[in-house]
N, C-alpha and C positions, 0 to 999 in steps of 0.2 A: 864395168858394174860398176855402180855407184861408188863413191870414196864415203869413208863412215866421216861424219862431219865432227870436227874439233871438240873437244872438252872442253869445260869451264873448269877450272884450275882449283874452283871453291865450290859451294853446295851447287848442288844441282838444278838446273833451270826447271819451271812447272812448267807442263806440258796439258796441250789441250786435250779430252778425250777420247777425240778423232784421232789425232796425233798417236795417242799413247794404247788403242785399239789394232791397231796398224800394222804395228811394229814388233817385230818378235826376234830375240836373238837364241839362236839353240847353240848349245853349247857339248862340249864332250873334253873332257883329260884324262888323259894316262898319268898315273902317279905311280911314287915308288910305293906305297904301300897302302891303306886303307884309314889311318889314323891322321888325327889333326896333326899331330907332329911332322906328317909326311909331304912328301914334296911333288908339283906338278915336273911333267919332264914331257908332256904333249900337250898343246891345247889347240884345238878347231873349234872357229866360230862361222855360223853360215847366220846371216839377217835375210831376214824373210818377211815379205809384206802380207800379212795372213788375207787382206782384202782383194789382193789378185793374186796368190797363191806363187808369187813370183820371189827367185832367191834374188836378191840386187848386191849383195857384197860379201865374200868369204875370207878368211884369214886362218894361217895355221904355222907353226911354229914350234920347234923339238926347243926344250926349257933345259939349260943346264941347272942341274937341282944342289951344286954342291956337296953331294955327299952320291953313294950308290946309288944306282938307278933302281934298285927293287927288280922284279918278277921278269925278268928280258925273255922267260918262256912264254909269257902272256902277252907281253905287249911288244915284243920284238925291238925292245930300244936298249942300244948297249951306250957303257962307257965312252967308247969311241965317239959314237954319234952324238953325242951332248957335248964333247970337249968344246968345241966351237961354238955350241950355244949360246943364245943370251940367256944371262939369269932373268927371274923374273921381274927384277926391279927395272931391268933396262926393256922390256916390253909393256913395263904398267899402263903407258898412256898409251900404247897399242890396243891393248885387251879393252883397257875402260872407255875409250873412245866405242869399241862395237858395243859395251852394255850398258851405258848408262844412259837411263830412260827409255830402255828397250826391256819388253816383259820377256823373262826367261824360260828358256824351256831346254829339259833335257831328258834322257832316258836315266831315270833314278836322279831327279833333280836335287833332292836332298844331298846326295851324296857330292856332286859336283858343285855343289853352291858352297856347299862346306869346304872341299878344297881350295875353291877359288876365294871363298872369303878369308883362310888360314893365309893366301897368296899375299892379298892385299894389306892384311893387315899387319905382315913382316916389311910389306914395303911402307908402310905410316899411312895408308892410306885408310879412308872410312868406307863397307860397301854395306849398303841396306841390299839384300835380294829384292825385296817387293815381294809379290805373290804371284808366282810362275805356273807355268805348265810341265806337268810332269807325262812323258809319253809313254811313261813304263806304267803307271797309273791308270792312262788312258787306253792302252792295249791287253793289260795284264799279262804281259808276255815279254820274255825274253827279247830283246832286239832283234839277234839273229832270226828268234822263230816269228817274231810279228812282220820281217822282211819277208818269211816265206808266204807267211798268210797273207799280206796283202801285194805280195809279187812286184817290193822293190827292191832292188838292187842295191848289194852291200860289198863293197869292191873286195875292202879287206878289214876284216873286222878287228878292233882294238888300234886302228888307226884313229886320230883323233877327229880328224875333216870326214873323212870316209864314213865314221860314227854318225859325227853330227850331220850328214848329209841326208843319213839315212831317215834319224830321229826326225829330221826336217821335212822328208816327203811323208813320214808317219803322220807327224803333225799335221800334215796337209789335208790327209784322206780324213782325219780325225775333224779339223775344220769344215771338211767339205758336208761331214755327216752331222753339224750342231755344235759344235765345240765353239764355233766363233763365238756364240752367245755368252759362254768362261771368260772370252777377253776382256767383254764392256764390262760385266758384271762382278767378275769374282777375281780379275789379275789385277796385280799393279806393279807397274815397270821397276826396274833395278835402278838406285841414285848412289852417285858413286863420287866420294870429295877428296881430293889429292891435298887439298892444302897448299902448302909450296912447298912442293916434295922436289928434285934436284933436277937439271934441265932436261925437258921432255929428250927422248929419243926416239926415233922412227927409222924402218928399213934394216931392222939388225935381225930380222926373222929368218930361221936359217930351217928348210924342211927336210925330211927323209930322202927325198930325190936329190939335193943337193950334197947332201953327203954320201950317196951311193956307191959314188965313182973308188970313196977312199976310206970304205969301212967294209970288214968283213958282213957277210952275206949270214944273217942268222936263222936258221931254220928253228920256228917254233915248234914246241912239243905240244901235244894233244894234252889241253888241259882238262881237268874234271868239271863239267858244268852241268849247275843244277835246270832241269826242264820246269822251267817256273811258268806255271798255269795254274791262275789261283781266284777264287771268287770274291776273296776279299781283298779289297784293294789296301787297304791299312797295313796289311801281313808284305806288301809287293817289296817296298825299298828295304826293310828285313830281310827278305829272302836273298834281295839282290846281291847286298852285303855278304851274307853267308854264303854264297854261291862263290864269290870270289875270295873271301877265308879259307873256303874248305876246297878250292884247285888242288891243293894238293896232298889232299886226305889227312892235314894235320891242322888241331885248333888249340895255337898259342896260348898262353895267359894272357898277353896282349891284345890277342883277336877275342878270348871272351868279352873282358872288358870293355872293350871298344861295342862287341855286339849288345852286350847288355847298356850301355850308355845309347845306342839306338835303339833299342827296346824304350828305355825310360822316354825318349824324344817324342816318341812316335805313340807311347800311352798303352803301349802292348801288356793283355793281362797275361798271366802264367798260362790260361789253356792257348791263347793265341800263339806264344812261344813254344810250347808242346807241340802244337800243330803243327809252327813251321818247322820244325827239328825232325820230326816225323816224316814229312813231304821231303827234307831232304834227305834225308836218310835213306829213304826209298828210293830215291832218284839217283843217287850215288851208287845203291848197291845194283841198281840195274846197269848203270854206266859202269863199275870196276866188272861185271859180269860179261861185258863184252870184250873186256881187255884181256881175260884171263889171265891174270896176273895173282902170284900167291901172297907177294909183296905186297899188293892193295889191298887183298883180302884180312889178311894180317894189321892193317893199318885202320882196316873198317873196324876191328874186331876190341881196337884202341878206342876209335872214335868213338863208336856207341854210347859208353856210358858218361863222356865227356857233351855228349849233346842231349843226354838224360834218356836214352835209352834203353830202360834197365830191365824192361818186361823181355824177360827169357824167351817165353813162349814166340813174342815176335822177333826177336832176334833169330830164334834157330829157325821161325820159316822164312826169312831171307837167306839162310845160312844154306837151308837145305835147297833153297830153289838155284841161289847161286852153285850150288855142288854140281846138283845136276846138269847146269848149264856148262858148267869146265869140264865135265865129264866128254870124252870123244865120244861119238856114236859112227857105228858102222851098218850099212843096208846092203844087202844081198840081193845081185839077179843075176840069171844065167849061170852056166856051170862054170864053177870057179878052179883053176888050175894053179900049182905052186910048182913050182921047180919041175914043169913036163908030167908032173902027176894029178890026176883028180882028186880034188876032195869034196867029202860031203858035208853038206849044208851043217849038222849037229855038229860035225866036228870045227868048222871055222866058227861056228858061234862059242865054243868052247876055248878055241885058241882066244878069241877077242875078250872073253871075260877074264881069262884067265892073266891077259896083260894089261886091267883096269876098265876096259873099252865097255861101250852099254851097246846090246844088239836090238834095232827098229825095225819093224817091217816093212815103214815108209819112208820116203825121203824129208827128214827135215833141215832148215836152212842154218840151226846153229851147232856147229862142229861137227858137222855130220861128212863120212867119206863114203861113197857109193863105192863097193867092190865088185868090178863085174869081169864077166868071161870073157866077152867083147868089147873093145870101144868103141864098134861099129854098133851096137845092138840100136835099135828102135825101139825098146819096150819102154812102158809108160813112167819106170823108175827114172831111166835115164834121160827122157825128155824132160822131165821135173828137175832132175839133178843139175842139166844144162839151163833151164831156164834161173833157176835160184844159183848158178853162176858155185855150186861148192864139187869139193874135190872127186877126180874120180878114180879108181886105180883099180893095178890087175894085180891077180895074186900073188906075185912076185913084189911089187910094190908093196900090198899089204905086208905081207910077209917082214918086209925091212922095218915097217912100220913098227910093229912089236915087237921085232928083234929075233924073229926068228933065223 
């Protein structure tokens, strides 16, 4: 791969329009949180020639934030992993080399620009992001959903370089479909002035692979993710930030302030904010419903008014639907025996209803158990159950499930 060119320690040189239009830096950061005082814990950069659609340089490193690493459940980074990693001050030249004079791109560009700007400012550098391309605005989908839509491999979500690679591929698809005109007309490259900082340092990057043998394996929890598909591009950065804030189904005062700042910077109207909150709440209700957790349902009840969801009928509709989804369902096929005795269908239905189950005449995917007289049955219900992968139980097994 081509090595990134050295950066001026003063103001960046002026570049020709041809050079500007051809070079793009696709960036992704993993951070301790969502706020301006949070820190970067991993950065990934992919340098892309937009005219040839070729990647010619990549860079990644863990970053020691000098504080707690934040939501390990999301990014998978632990304190042990960053213990020997460089601080941002120590990689400031490496990062600046790859951003200075390049058009920036990211999936939710506003967020990554803000985090990078904060780090450069702490290091004593001046960062002017220019005008870049946001693949979230271009695709109008969350990164993993956009990758599914366009058949782009996403090796490991929330690993900075993998996310940057995926965003670069997504950008290439956009360039092929006409976004290239934006590079020459609406975009401006970033400029970075390092002044006369401490002596430049290179070669300190440490990746997750470097520390994999000496740190514990992190099993990521499944965070709640908003299904972001929105026709209003101005809402997308806000929805993306809202999704990160709501991954634990709790909205703190600090998160509310940061969301208010984001809405203000985007110029969102109260109606747009209400629409975003309703979309987020609806998406989370569907996600919580698939998890079957009473604790999460209670958290949603607390979260609703914080999102401004005060319409009782709307909330009741969601809760009623969720309650139905959480109720176990049983469907019968064939003659059922419990402890060697044949049980009439009407009696089975009474037993199921008394145990809080719902009886359905058809096999459904959600929380359904098919009660069978013979596990080798070739009935249509049995075939559908096998196709859907739902639970199949004998009479005795069902008796155990309902506590007989």
